[in-house]
PyMOL Python script that loads the backbone (N, CA, C, O; Angstrom):
from pymol import cmd

cmd.read_pdbstr("""\
ATOM      1  N   UNK A   1      -0.144 -17.370   2.504  1.00  0.00           N
ATOM      2  CA  UNK A   1       0.749 -16.727   1.196  1.00  0.00           C
ATOM      3  C   UNK A   1       0.357 -17.108  -0.280  1.00  0.00           C
ATOM      4  O   UNK A   1       1.233 -17.820  -0.771  1.00  0.00           O
ATOM      5  N   UNK A   2      -0.373 -16.931  -0.882  1.00  0.00           N
ATOM      6  CA  UNK A   2      -0.220 -17.312  -2.523  1.00  0.00           C
ATOM      7  C   UNK A   2       0.512 -16.736  -3.120  1.00  0.00           C
ATOM      8  O   UNK A   2       1.034 -15.634  -2.950  1.00  0.00           O
ATOM      9  N   UNK A   3       0.611 -17.691  -4.096  1.00  0.00           N
ATOM     10  CA  UNK A   3       1.431 -16.790  -5.616  1.00  0.00           C
ATOM     11  C   UNK A   3       0.902 -15.971  -6.006  1.00  0.00           C
ATOM     12  O   UNK A   3       0.249 -15.772  -4.981  1.00  0.00           O
ATOM     13  N   UNK A   4       0.445 -14.962  -6.898  1.00  0.00           N
ATOM     14  CA  UNK A   4      -0.210 -15.078  -8.276  1.00  0.00           C
ATOM     15  C   UNK A   4       0.662 -14.271  -8.783  1.00  0.00           C
ATOM     16  O   UNK A   4       1.290 -13.375  -8.218  1.00  0.00           O
ATOM     17  N   UNK A   5       0.691 -14.634  -9.953  1.00  0.00           N
ATOM     18  CA  UNK A   5       1.364 -13.833 -11.203  1.00  0.00           C
ATOM     19  C   UNK A   5       2.897 -13.283 -10.651  1.00  0.00           C
ATOM     20  O   UNK A   5       3.313 -12.132 -10.787  1.00  0.00           O
ATOM     21  N   UNK A   6       3.731 -14.594  -9.889  1.00  0.00           N
ATOM     22  CA  UNK A   6       5.167 -14.367  -9.711  1.00  0.00           C
ATOM     23  C   UNK A   6       5.207 -13.580  -8.427  1.00  0.00           C
ATOM     24  O   UNK A   6       6.240 -13.004  -8.085  1.00  0.00           O
ATOM     25  N   UNK A   7       4.115 -13.544  -7.716  1.00  0.00           N
ATOM     26  CA  UNK A   7       4.616 -12.240  -6.472  1.00  0.00           C
ATOM     27  C   UNK A   7       3.594 -13.016  -5.606  1.00  0.00           C
ATOM     28  O   UNK A   7       2.726 -13.607  -6.249  1.00  0.00           O
ATOM     29  N   UNK A   8       3.555 -13.097  -4.509  1.00  0.00           N
ATOM     30  CA  UNK A   8       3.261 -13.563  -3.548  1.00  0.00           C
ATOM     31  C   UNK A   8       2.346 -12.580  -2.754  1.00  0.00           C
ATOM     32  O   UNK A   8       2.763 -11.575  -2.178  1.00  0.00           O
ATOM     33  N   UNK A   9       0.702 -13.102  -2.804  1.00  0.00           N
ATOM     34  CA  UNK A   9      -0.257 -12.065  -2.099  1.00  0.00           C
ATOM     35  C   UNK A   9      -0.379 -12.569  -0.438  1.00  0.00           C
ATOM     36  O   UNK A   9      -0.298 -13.629   0.182  1.00  0.00           O
ATOM     37  N   UNK A  10      -0.620 -11.148  -0.144  1.00  0.00           N
ATOM     38  CA  UNK A  10      -0.964 -11.766   1.525  1.00  0.00           C
ATOM     39  C   UNK A  10      -2.554 -12.106   1.554  1.00  0.00           C
ATOM     40  O   UNK A  10      -3.234 -11.728   0.600  1.00  0.00           O
ATOM     41  N   UNK A  11      -3.188 -12.842   2.675  1.00  0.00           N
ATOM     42  CA  UNK A  11      -3.803 -13.322   3.072  1.00  0.00           C
ATOM     43  C   UNK A  11      -4.135 -12.955   4.246  1.00  0.00           C
ATOM     44  O   UNK A  11      -4.101 -14.039   4.829  1.00  0.00           O
ATOM     45  N   UNK A  12      -4.581 -11.821   5.388  1.00  0.00           N
ATOM     46  CA  UNK A  12      -4.446 -11.809   6.253  1.00  0.00           C
ATOM     47  C   UNK A  12      -6.194 -11.828   7.288  1.00  0.00           C
ATOM     48  O   UNK A  12      -6.719 -10.732   7.092  1.00  0.00           O
ATOM     49  N   UNK A  13      -6.736 -12.358   7.851  1.00  0.00           N
ATOM     50  CA  UNK A  13      -7.418 -12.047   8.809  1.00  0.00           C
ATOM     51  C   UNK A  13      -7.670 -10.204   9.529  1.00  0.00           C
ATOM     52  O   UNK A  13      -8.592  -9.394   9.442  1.00  0.00           O
ATOM     53  N   UNK A  14      -6.409 -10.192  10.160  1.00  0.00           N
ATOM     54  CA  UNK A  14      -6.069  -9.392  10.862  1.00  0.00           C
ATOM     55  C   UNK A  14      -5.392  -7.884   9.726  1.00  0.00           C
ATOM     56  O   UNK A  14      -5.121  -8.041   8.536  1.00  0.00           O
ATOM     57  N   UNK A  15      -5.269  -6.730  10.371  1.00  0.00           N
ATOM     58  CA  UNK A  15      -4.661  -6.224   9.776  1.00  0.00           C
ATOM     59  C   UNK A  15      -4.150  -4.609  11.095  1.00  0.00           C
ATOM     60  O   UNK A  15      -4.883  -3.778  11.631  1.00  0.00           O
ATOM     61  N   UNK A  16      -2.737  -4.789  11.157  1.00  0.00           N
ATOM     62  CA  UNK A  16      -2.205  -3.771  11.870  1.00  0.00           C
ATOM     63  C   UNK A  16      -2.050  -2.491  11.744  1.00  0.00           C
ATOM     64  O   UNK A  16      -1.109  -2.364  10.961  1.00  0.00           O
ATOM     65  N   UNK A  17      -2.503  -1.246  12.122  1.00  0.00           N
ATOM     66  CA  UNK A  17      -1.755  -0.273  11.130  1.00  0.00           C
ATOM     67  C   UNK A  17      -0.449   0.340  12.897  1.00  0.00           C
ATOM     68  O   UNK A  17      -0.736   0.289  14.093  1.00  0.00           O
ATOM     69  N   UNK A  18       0.971   0.865  12.163  1.00  0.00           N
ATOM     70  CA  UNK A  18       1.526   1.785  12.486  1.00  0.00           C
ATOM     71  C   UNK A  18       1.328   3.368  13.065  1.00  0.00           C
ATOM     72  O   UNK A  18       0.218   3.817  12.776  1.00  0.00           O
ATOM     73  N   UNK A  19       1.592   3.653  13.298  1.00  0.00           N
ATOM     74  CA  UNK A  19       0.962   5.318  13.781  1.00  0.00           C
ATOM     75  C   UNK A  19       0.634   5.827  12.624  1.00  0.00           C
ATOM     76  O   UNK A  19      -0.397   6.427  12.323  1.00  0.00           O
ATOM     77  N   UNK A  20       1.731   5.516  11.857  1.00  0.00           N
ATOM     78  CA  UNK A  20       2.244   6.466  11.048  1.00  0.00           C
ATOM     79  C   UNK A  20       0.984   6.185   9.644  1.00  0.00           C
ATOM     80  O   UNK A  20       0.494   7.089   8.967  1.00  0.00           O
ATOM     81  N   UNK A  21       0.742   4.959   9.525  1.00  0.00           N
ATOM     82  CA  UNK A  21       0.031   4.499   8.374  1.00  0.00           C
ATOM     83  C   UNK A  21      -1.366   5.069   8.812  1.00  0.00           C
ATOM     84  O   UNK A  21      -2.035   5.709   8.001  1.00  0.00           O
ATOM     85  N   UNK A  22      -1.913   4.788  10.385  1.00  0.00           N
ATOM     86  CA  UNK A  22      -2.617   5.035  10.692  1.00  0.00           C
ATOM     87  C   UNK A  22      -3.150   6.707  10.163  1.00  0.00           C
ATOM     88  O   UNK A  22      -4.039   7.108   9.411  1.00  0.00           O
ATOM     89  N   UNK A  23      -1.896   7.498  11.150  1.00  0.00           N
ATOM     90  CA  UNK A  23      -2.215   8.723  10.761  1.00  0.00           C
ATOM     91  C   UNK A  23      -2.587   9.184   8.963  1.00  0.00           C
ATOM     92  O   UNK A  23      -3.338  10.122   8.697  1.00  0.00           O
ATOM     93  N   UNK A  24      -1.914   8.343   7.905  1.00  0.00           N
ATOM     94  CA  UNK A  24      -2.571   9.132   6.906  1.00  0.00           C
ATOM     95  C   UNK A  24      -3.864   8.251   6.178  1.00  0.00           C
ATOM     96  O   UNK A  24      -4.726   8.365   5.307  1.00  0.00           O
ATOM     97  N   UNK A  25      -3.413   7.429   7.053  1.00  0.00           N
ATOM     98  CA  UNK A  25      -5.670   6.644   6.240  1.00  0.00           C
ATOM     99  C   UNK A  25      -6.404   7.813   6.636  1.00  0.00           C
ATOM    100  O   UNK A  25      -7.172   8.500   5.964  1.00  0.00           O
ATOM    101  N   UNK A  26      -5.945   7.962   8.175  1.00  0.00           N
ATOM    102  CA  UNK A  26      -7.096   9.121   8.547  1.00  0.00           C
ATOM    103  C   UNK A  26      -7.311  10.649   7.942  1.00  0.00           C
ATOM    104  O   UNK A  26      -8.297  11.376   7.818  1.00  0.00           O
ATOM    105  N   UNK A  27      -5.810  10.787   7.608  1.00  0.00           N
ATOM    106  CA  UNK A  27      -6.229  12.371   6.778  1.00  0.00           C
ATOM    107  C   UNK A  27      -6.225  11.896   5.555  1.00  0.00           C
ATOM    108  O   UNK A  27      -6.825  12.849   5.058  1.00  0.00           O
ATOM    109  N   UNK A  28      -6.028  11.165   4.629  1.00  0.00           N
ATOM    110  CA  UNK A  28      -7.005  10.765   3.593  1.00  0.00           C
ATOM    111  C   UNK A  28      -8.647  10.009   3.457  1.00  0.00           C
ATOM    112  O   UNK A  28      -9.223   9.488   2.502  1.00  0.00           O
ATOM    113  N   UNK A  29      -8.992  10.210   4.705  1.00  0.00           N
ATOM    114  CA  UNK A  29     -10.641   9.612   4.311  1.00  0.00           C
ATOM    115  C   UNK A  29     -10.171   7.728   3.734  1.00  0.00           C
ATOM    116  O   UNK A  29     -10.890   7.093   2.963  1.00  0.00           O
ATOM    117  N   UNK A  30      -9.282   7.354   4.141  1.00  0.00           N
ATOM    118  CA  UNK A  30      -9.530   5.751   3.418  1.00  0.00           C
ATOM    119  C   UNK A  30      -9.580   5.164   4.326  1.00  0.00           C
ATOM    120  O   UNK A  30      -9.158   5.428   5.452  1.00  0.00           O
ATOM    121  N   UNK A  31     -10.568   3.525   3.611  1.00  0.00           N
ATOM    122  CA  UNK A  31     -11.471   2.809   4.612  1.00  0.00           C
ATOM    123  C   UNK A  31     -11.025   1.699   4.851  1.00  0.00           C
ATOM    124  O   UNK A  31     -10.313   1.288   3.935  1.00  0.00           O
ATOM    125  N   UNK A  32     -11.161   0.826   5.932  1.00  0.00           N
ATOM    126  CA  UNK A  32     -10.559  -0.321   6.466  1.00  0.00           C
ATOM    127  C   UNK A  32     -10.225  -1.507   5.192  1.00  0.00           C
ATOM    128  O   UNK A  32      -9.191  -2.110   4.905  1.00  0.00           O
ATOM    129  N   UNK A  33     -12.102  -1.525   4.384  1.00  0.00           N
ATOM    130  CA  UNK A  33     -12.248  -2.181   2.830  1.00  0.00           C
ATOM    131  C   UNK A  33     -11.337  -1.434   2.475  1.00  0.00           C
ATOM    132  O   UNK A  33     -10.254  -1.903   2.825  1.00  0.00           O
ATOM    133  N   UNK A  34     -11.216  -0.156   1.758  1.00  0.00           N
ATOM    134  CA  UNK A  34     -10.261   0.074   0.988  1.00  0.00           C
ATOM    135  C   UNK A  34      -8.759  -0.743   0.710  1.00  0.00           C
ATOM    136  O   UNK A  34      -8.208  -1.346  -0.211  1.00  0.00           O
ATOM    137  N   UNK A  35      -8.394  -0.223   2.588  1.00  0.00           N
ATOM    138  CA  UNK A  35      -7.084  -0.961   2.205  1.00  0.00           C
ATOM    139  C   UNK A  35      -6.717  -2.424   1.997  1.00  0.00           C
ATOM    140  O   UNK A  35      -5.809  -2.883   1.304  1.00  0.00           O
ATOM    141  N   UNK A  36      -7.881  -3.245   2.964  1.00  0.00           N
ATOM    142  CA  UNK A  36      -7.442  -4.195   2.064  1.00  0.00           C
ATOM    143  C   UNK A  36      -7.748  -5.059   0.525  1.00  0.00           C
ATOM    144  O   UNK A  36      -7.425  -6.169   0.104  1.00  0.00           O
ATOM    145  N   UNK A  37      -8.644  -3.753  -0.101  1.00  0.00           N
ATOM    146  CA  UNK A  37      -8.720  -4.102  -1.841  1.00  0.00           C
ATOM    147  C   UNK A  37      -6.782  -3.925  -1.562  1.00  0.00           C
ATOM    148  O   UNK A  37      -6.082  -4.914  -1.777  1.00  0.00           O
ATOM    149  N   UNK A  38      -6.269  -2.876  -1.189  1.00  0.00           N
ATOM    150  CA  UNK A  38      -4.651  -2.453  -1.847  1.00  0.00           C
ATOM    151  C   UNK A  38      -4.182  -3.508  -1.699  1.00  0.00           C
ATOM    152  O   UNK A  38      -3.439  -3.915  -2.592  1.00  0.00           O
ATOM    153  N   UNK A  39      -4.494  -4.573  -0.220  1.00  0.00           N
ATOM    154  CA  UNK A  39      -3.063  -5.451  -0.310  1.00  0.00           C
ATOM    155  C   UNK A  39      -3.232  -6.473  -0.565  1.00  0.00           C
ATOM    156  O   UNK A  39      -2.281  -7.255  -0.541  1.00  0.00           O
ATOM    157  N   UNK A  40      -4.797  -6.995  -0.996  1.00  0.00           N
ATOM    158  CA  UNK A  40      -5.176  -7.837  -1.389  1.00  0.00           C
ATOM    159  C   UNK A  40      -4.658  -8.142  -3.260  1.00  0.00           C
ATOM    160  O   UNK A  40      -4.037  -9.049  -3.814  1.00  0.00           O
ATOM    161  N   UNK A  41      -5.306  -6.861  -3.741  1.00  0.00           N
ATOM    162  CA  UNK A  41      -4.766  -6.328  -5.567  1.00  0.00           C
ATOM    163  C   UNK A  41      -3.891  -5.359  -6.171  1.00  0.00           C
ATOM    164  O   UNK A  41      -3.828  -5.070  -7.365  1.00  0.00           O
ATOM    165  N   UNK A  42      -3.079  -4.788  -5.005  1.00  0.00           N
ATOM    166  CA  UNK A  42      -2.677  -3.985  -5.003  1.00  0.00           C
ATOM    167  C   UNK A  42      -1.049  -4.142  -5.856  1.00  0.00           C
ATOM    168  O   UNK A  42      -0.626  -5.275  -5.629  1.00  0.00           O
ATOM    169  N   UNK A  43      -0.156  -3.413  -6.659  1.00  0.00           N
ATOM    170  CA  UNK A  43       0.968  -3.243  -7.257  1.00  0.00           C
ATOM    171  C   UNK A  43       1.629  -3.375  -5.921  1.00  0.00           C
ATOM    172  O   UNK A  43       0.990  -3.410  -4.869  1.00  0.00           O
ATOM    173  N   UNK A  44       3.393  -3.473  -6.028  1.00  0.00           N
ATOM    174  CA  UNK A  44       4.455  -2.849  -5.655  1.00  0.00           C
ATOM    175  C   UNK A  44       4.830  -2.390  -6.168  1.00  0.00           C
ATOM    176  O   UNK A  44       5.222  -2.779  -7.268  1.00  0.00           O
ATOM    177  N   UNK A  45       4.978  -1.133  -5.673  1.00  0.00           N
ATOM    178  CA  UNK A  45       5.075   0.137  -6.447  1.00  0.00           C
ATOM    179  C   UNK A  45       6.770   0.541  -5.253  1.00  0.00           C
ATOM    180  O   UNK A  45       7.449   1.560  -5.390  1.00  0.00           O
ATOM    181  N   UNK A  46       6.905   0.006  -4.751  1.00  0.00           N
ATOM    182  CA  UNK A  46       8.678   0.589  -3.947  1.00  0.00           C
ATOM    183  C   UNK A  46       9.068  -1.102  -3.327  1.00  0.00           C
ATOM    184  O   UNK A  46       8.430  -2.148  -3.441  1.00  0.00           O
ATOM    185  N   UNK A  47       9.921  -0.908  -2.890  1.00  0.00           N
ATOM    186  CA  UNK A  47      10.436  -2.638  -1.480  1.00  0.00           C
ATOM    187  C   UNK A  47      11.178  -1.574  -0.634  1.00  0.00           C
ATOM    188  O   UNK A  47      11.715  -0.574  -1.110  1.00  0.00           O
ATOM    189  N   UNK A  48      11.141  -1.925   0.744  1.00  0.00           N
ATOM    190  CA  UNK A  48      12.119  -1.715   1.443  1.00  0.00           C
ATOM    191  C   UNK A  48      12.302  -2.677   2.301  1.00  0.00           C
ATOM    192  O   UNK A  48      11.777  -2.683   3.415  1.00  0.00           O
ATOM    193  N   UNK A  49      13.178  -3.712   1.795  1.00  0.00           N
ATOM    194  CA  UNK A  49      13.713  -4.809   2.614  1.00  0.00           C
ATOM    195  C   UNK A  49      14.693  -4.716   3.762  1.00  0.00           C
ATOM    196  O   UNK A  49      14.809  -5.619   4.590  1.00  0.00           O
ATOM    197  N   UNK A  50      15.333  -3.693   3.783  1.00  0.00           N
ATOM    198  CA  UNK A  50      15.812  -3.456   4.990  1.00  0.00           C
ATOM    199  C   UNK A  50      15.174  -2.896   6.006  1.00  0.00           C
ATOM    200  O   UNK A  50      15.851  -2.518   6.962  1.00  0.00           O
ATOM    201  N   UNK A  51      14.032  -2.758   6.018  1.00  0.00           N
ATOM    202  CA  UNK A  51      12.979  -1.977   7.092  1.00  0.00           C
ATOM    203  C   UNK A  51      13.219  -2.533   8.215  1.00  0.00           C
ATOM    204  O   UNK A  51      13.324  -3.717   7.896  1.00  0.00           O
ATOM    205  N   UNK A  52      13.407  -2.454   9.535  1.00  0.00           N
ATOM    206  CA  UNK A  52      13.246  -2.758  10.715  1.00  0.00           C
ATOM    207  C   UNK A  52      11.773  -3.074  11.482  1.00  0.00           C
ATOM    208  O   UNK A  52      11.115  -2.034  11.463  1.00  0.00           O
ATOM    209  N   UNK A  53      11.274  -3.820  11.937  1.00  0.00           N
ATOM    210  CA  UNK A  53      11.320  -4.974  12.533  1.00  0.00           C
ATOM    211  C   UNK A  53      11.071  -5.855  11.465  1.00  0.00           C
ATOM    212  O   UNK A  53      11.383  -7.034  11.629  1.00  0.00           O
ATOM    213  N   UNK A  54      10.462  -5.427  10.179  1.00  0.00           N
ATOM    214  CA  UNK A  54      10.250  -6.606   9.021  1.00  0.00           C
ATOM    215  C   UNK A  54      10.095  -5.173   8.316  1.00  0.00           C
ATOM    216  O   UNK A  54       9.821  -4.032   8.688  1.00  0.00           O
ATOM    217  N   UNK A  55      10.626  -6.248   6.285  1.00  0.00           N
ATOM    218  CA  UNK A  55      11.192  -5.490   4.976  1.00  0.00           C
ATOM    219  C   UNK A  55       9.250  -5.198   5.238  1.00  0.00           C
ATOM    220  O   UNK A  55       8.401  -5.715   5.962  1.00  0.00           O
ATOM    221  N   UNK A  56       9.252  -4.016   4.119  1.00  0.00           N
ATOM    222  CA  UNK A  56       8.136  -3.325   4.022  1.00  0.00           C
ATOM    223  C   UNK A  56       7.920  -2.954   2.483  1.00  0.00           C
ATOM    224  O   UNK A  56       8.911  -2.872   1.758  1.00  0.00           O
ATOM    225  N   UNK A  57       6.685  -2.736   1.993  1.00  0.00           N
ATOM    226  CA  UNK A  57       6.362  -2.730   0.673  1.00  0.00           C
ATOM    227  C   UNK A  57       4.948  -1.948   0.461  1.00  0.00           C
ATOM    228  O   UNK A  57       3.837  -2.125   0.962  1.00  0.00           O
ATOM    229  N   UNK A  58       5.601  -0.721  -0.780  1.00  0.00           N
ATOM    230  CA  UNK A  58       4.378   0.336  -0.556  1.00  0.00           C
ATOM    231  C   UNK A  58       3.805  -0.280  -1.757  1.00  0.00           C
ATOM    232  O   UNK A  58       4.574  -0.660  -2.639  1.00  0.00           O
ATOM    233  N   UNK A  59       2.556  -0.418  -1.885  1.00  0.00           N
ATOM    234  CA  UNK A  59       1.018  -1.014  -2.917  1.00  0.00           C
ATOM    235  C   UNK A  59       0.670   0.299  -3.489  1.00  0.00           C
ATOM    236  O   UNK A  59       0.866   1.445  -3.083  1.00  0.00           O
ATOM    237  N   UNK A  60       0.049  -0.221  -4.641  1.00  0.00           N
ATOM    238  CA  UNK A  60      -0.730   1.285  -5.702  1.00  0.00           C
ATOM    239  C   UNK A  60      -1.725   0.025  -5.527  1.00  0.00           C
ATOM    240  O   UNK A  60      -1.462  -1.177  -5.527  1.00  0.00           O
ATOM    241  N   UNK A  61      -3.226   0.848  -5.344  1.00  0.00           N
ATOM    242  CA  UNK A  61      -4.387   0.314  -6.293  1.00  0.00           C
ATOM    243  C   UNK A  61      -4.965   1.651  -6.079  1.00  0.00           C
ATOM    244  O   UNK A  61      -4.552   2.476  -5.263  1.00  0.00           O
ATOM    245  N   UNK A  62      -6.115   1.812  -7.013  1.00  0.00           N
ATOM    246  CA  UNK A  62      -7.010   3.138  -7.471  1.00  0.00           C
ATOM    247  C   UNK A  62      -8.278   2.000  -6.713  1.00  0.00           C
ATOM    248  O   UNK A  62      -8.559   1.032  -7.418  1.00  0.00           O
ATOM    249  N   UNK A  63      -8.554   2.041  -6.197  1.00  0.00           N
ATOM    250  CA  UNK A  63      -9.499   2.214  -4.941  1.00  0.00           C
ATOM    251  C   UNK A  63     -10.695   3.648  -5.130  1.00  0.00           C
ATOM    252  O   UNK A  63     -10.529   4.798  -4.723  1.00  0.00           O
ATOM    253  N   UNK A  64     -12.206   2.924  -6.084  1.00  0.00           N
ATOM    254  CA  UNK A  64     -12.964   4.099  -6.043  1.00  0.00           C
ATOM    255  C   UNK A  64     -12.542   5.031  -7.030  1.00  0.00           C
ATOM    256  O   UNK A  64     -12.719   6.192  -6.661  1.00  0.00           O
ATOM    257  N   UNK A  65     -12.042   4.910  -8.165  1.00  0.00           N
ATOM    258  CA  UNK A  65     -11.118   6.371  -9.353  1.00  0.00           C
ATOM    259  C   UNK A  65     -10.495   7.014  -8.266  1.00  0.00           C
ATOM    260  O   UNK A  65     -10.800   8.204  -8.176  1.00  0.00           O
ATOM    261  N   UNK A  66      -9.468   6.457  -7.144  1.00  0.00           N
ATOM    262  CA  UNK A  66      -8.934   7.855  -6.364  1.00  0.00           C
ATOM    263  C   UNK A  66      -7.250   6.447  -5.841  1.00  0.00           C
ATOM    264  O   UNK A  66      -7.294   5.490  -5.067  1.00  0.00           O
ATOM    265  N   UNK A  67      -6.081   6.958  -6.659  1.00  0.00           N
ATOM    266  CA  UNK A  67      -5.151   6.018  -6.109  1.00  0.00           C
ATOM    267  C   UNK A  67      -4.579   6.091  -4.494  1.00  0.00           C
ATOM    268  O   UNK A  67      -4.607   6.999  -3.663  1.00  0.00           O
ATOM    269  N   UNK A  68      -4.197   5.083  -4.467  1.00  0.00           N
ATOM    270  CA  UNK A  68      -3.551   4.670  -2.769  1.00  0.00           C
ATOM    271  C   UNK A  68      -2.690   4.220  -3.334  1.00  0.00           C
ATOM    272  O   UNK A  68      -2.976   3.339  -4.145  1.00  0.00           O
ATOM    273  N   UNK A  69      -0.794   4.736  -3.115  1.00  0.00           N
ATOM    274  CA  UNK A  69      -1.255   6.235  -1.604  1.00  0.00           C
ATOM    275  C   UNK A  69      -1.395   7.681  -2.690  1.00  0.00           C
ATOM    276  O   UNK A  69      -1.741   8.047  -3.813  1.00  0.00           O
ATOM    277  N   UNK A  70      -0.851   8.119  -1.415  1.00  0.00           N
ATOM    278  CA  UNK A  70      -1.723   9.926  -1.677  1.00  0.00           C
ATOM    279  C   UNK A  70      -0.350  10.757  -3.296  1.00  0.00           C
ATOM    280  O   UNK A  70       0.817  11.150  -3.309  1.00  0.00           O
ATOM    281  N   UNK A  71      -1.487  10.619  -4.354  1.00  0.00           N
ATOM    282  CA  UNK A  71      -0.922  11.443  -5.698  1.00  0.00           C
ATOM    283  C   UNK A  71       0.325  12.395  -5.556  1.00  0.00           C
ATOM    284  O   UNK A  71       1.357  12.494  -6.219  1.00  0.00           O
ATOM    285  N   UNK A  72      -0.243  13.189  -4.228  1.00  0.00           N
ATOM    286  CA  UNK A  72       0.803  14.017  -4.474  1.00  0.00           C
ATOM    287  C   UNK A  72       1.536  14.068  -3.867  1.00  0.00           C
ATOM    288  O   UNK A  72       1.919  15.198  -3.565  1.00  0.00           O
ATOM    289  N   UNK A  73       2.083  13.130  -3.401  1.00  0.00           N
ATOM    290  CA  UNK A  73       3.544  12.634  -3.232  1.00  0.00           C
ATOM    291  C   UNK A  73       4.409  12.111  -4.481  1.00  0.00           C
ATOM    292  O   UNK A  73       5.635  12.082  -4.375  1.00  0.00           O
ATOM    293  N   UNK A  74       3.771  11.694  -5.673  1.00  0.00           N
ATOM    294  CA  UNK A  74       4.448  10.645  -6.517  1.00  0.00           C
ATOM    295  C   UNK A  74       4.645  11.491  -7.638  1.00  0.00           C
ATOM    296  O   UNK A  74       4.251  12.655  -7.563  1.00  0.00           O
ATOM    297  N   UNK A  75       5.058  11.179  -8.408  1.00  0.00           N
ATOM    298  CA  UNK A  75       4.976  11.744 -10.279  1.00  0.00           C
ATOM    299  C   UNK A  75       4.036  10.861 -10.423  1.00  0.00           C
ATOM    300  O   UNK A  75       4.052   9.910  -9.641  1.00  0.00           O
ATOM    301  N   UNK A  76       2.968  10.933 -11.455  1.00  0.00           N
ATOM    302  CA  UNK A  76       2.448  10.394 -12.420  1.00  0.00           C
ATOM    303  C   UNK A  76       2.303   8.854 -12.676  1.00  0.00           C
ATOM    304  O   UNK A  76       1.314   8.129 -12.787  1.00  0.00           O
ATOM    305  N   UNK A  77       3.335   8.677 -12.715  1.00  0.00           N
ATOM    306  CA  UNK A  77       4.121   6.781 -13.130  1.00  0.00           C
ATOM    307  C   UNK A  77       3.688   6.523 -11.898  1.00  0.00           C
ATOM    308  O   UNK A  77       2.828   5.645 -11.967  1.00  0.00           O
ATOM    309  N   UNK A  78       3.921   6.959 -10.525  1.00  0.00           N
ATOM    310  CA  UNK A  78       4.141   6.174  -9.043  1.00  0.00           C
ATOM    311  C   UNK A  78       5.156   5.171  -9.040  1.00  0.00           C
ATOM    312  O   UNK A  78       5.265   4.170  -8.332  1.00  0.00           O
ATOM    313  N   UNK A  79       6.122   5.759 -10.259  1.00  0.00           N
ATOM    314  CA  UNK A  79       7.059   5.187 -10.131  1.00  0.00           C
ATOM    315  C   UNK A  79       8.318   5.893  -8.727  1.00  0.00           C
ATOM    316  O   UNK A  79       8.977   5.304  -7.871  1.00  0.00           O
ATOM    317  N   UNK A  80       8.209   7.041  -9.001  1.00  0.00           N
ATOM    318  CA  UNK A  80       9.249   7.907  -8.285  1.00  0.00           C
ATOM    319  C   UNK A  80       8.733   8.483  -7.292  1.00  0.00           C
ATOM    320  O   UNK A  80       7.674   8.878  -7.779  1.00  0.00           O
ATOM    321  N   UNK A  81       8.740   8.895  -5.957  1.00  0.00           N
ATOM    322  CA  UNK A  81       8.755   9.737  -5.048  1.00  0.00           C
ATOM    323  C   UNK A  81       9.248  11.007  -5.110  1.00  0.00           C
ATOM    324  O   UNK A  81      10.455  11.223  -5.003  1.00  0.00           O
ATOM    325  N   UNK A  82       8.295  12.027  -5.301  1.00  0.00           N
ATOM    326  CA  UNK A  82       8.262  13.462  -5.463  1.00  0.00           C
ATOM    327  C   UNK A  82       9.466  14.204  -4.331  1.00  0.00           C
ATOM    328  O   UNK A  82       9.044  14.213  -3.175  1.00  0.00           O
ATOM    329  N   UNK A  83      10.615  14.699  -4.474  1.00  0.00           N
ATOM    330  CA  UNK A  83      11.656  14.557  -2.965  1.00  0.00           C
ATOM    331  C   UNK A  83      11.230  15.993  -2.390  1.00  0.00           C
ATOM    332  O   UNK A  83      11.692  16.392  -1.321  1.00  0.00           O
TER     333      UNK A  83
END
""", "prot")
cmd.dss("prot")
cmd.show_as("cartoon", "prot")
cmd.util.cbc("prot")
cmd.orient("prot")
């Protein structure tokens, strides 16, 4: 893990998908190289520090002119989730 602009950046050789994230990536036609791009260069928009078994972060990155995560679930600023 390296530090960039007061944020820590992960350098991973492998990515493991949860069932939820795998389903979402398949449904949205998101490719593994796009996931890598989001992990390396994305901005943290939500932190879930109490998630188990590990804390989670939701990242935002525009890849090939499309936002990841799903823009239909977020307000335009990607700071608040539509309920």
